[in-house]
Phi, psi and omega in degrees: 000133180291134177283138174276325179282194183229127176263126173235155177243140175227155178242142175238127172276106182280121175282338179281326179261354187047048173207165183269122184242137184267130171248132174258120187242116179258117175271138167297156185305330181264019180312128178207150175287352179280346177253163174255152187232146165276158184241135172234115181261119186251123167281163186059046191303312182296325177296316185290327179283319184276305182274328177275347176058041183296324181291320177294324178290323180296314176307307188297313185286324176299312178305311184279001180062027177273354189211134174278185189302110180231135168255135182255134182233121179256134176237126185251170177249164183283318180197179186296330180288319180298317180303313180297318179306314183279318194264331183293132184309328176253018179292148185291345176250013183303310185294318181294327177290322176296319179295320176303314177301305188289315192258348176246304184293315187290315174298325180293320180286335173292330177288315194279327190237144179286098185246179182271351183054036180225145178304318177305337180255016177237137175238156173226125185230157184186158178245146180058236179299330179291330175292318178301314177299318179302314182289316177296324178294311181295326176291326181281327182231069187291341179280341179269320177237122180260348184223144181230130169243121179229122178250117179054051184288158174281129186228123174237186182297326181292322175298314181293326180290321183295320182292317186293330180268350183291161179292163176311144184261038188295341184273349191263142160255122185236134180243128190221126172228155170214141178279142185287350178250025180272053188262350177221066188275127179281123184256170190286347174274004180094349180270163167249153185215153173273121184264337190295301183303308179303322176296322176293328177288323174302317178305312176303313187293326182283327178301314184291331186288348173083021173290157165278116199224132181237124184237134173222138170261124181275119185298124184064009184290137174243177192282059183221165181293339180302315181286320180290322179296317178299336180264358188296322179298319179295320175306300185298321180286331177292311183281332189236017184292000000 
């Protein structure tokens, strides 16, 4: 299917990460400097564009007026080890990567694209470990990111403790899904883990925290893009209607 919007690539020399990072930026068909746009930053960016079919969905939802003006930005990882270093809450580059997002990517996009310069109009989304990163980043920087989409995030005791100690989340909109069969997920460190119980605990903690919060369990869902892709339309229309 031919894309109606326009994909551009930009590079940032990150001083926090000491590496050159690529941003894939998808403009809707009607993109113009005369309008203002929300920004959605996606970790696992190539996966969201290829397997999540974000560009096609963006075309469709903008056409159908199911979504207001949003520019999607994908950031990808080098390999599974690099991904874990950057996305895992205790990964050795996690803090540097978070700083890269907040202090380099966001200001760069605010210069490049006519945006609102407000947290409420910036989203951060991700699947699995990238979903964990999205939540933790928005909790730490609620004035930078006002919306979170997380699909089957990795949840451990440290993540739960952070949510339980955090200030009320009244500024955040959070979309959260878990598949009911994600009981033996193969992780990048070679172990398997039950994702269902920890995500149900996270659901309870987030409900108490006072965010504007949407939670769905995907019936028979396992930890794969088939289920995340099927849920993508609902995620986008929930966060951007």
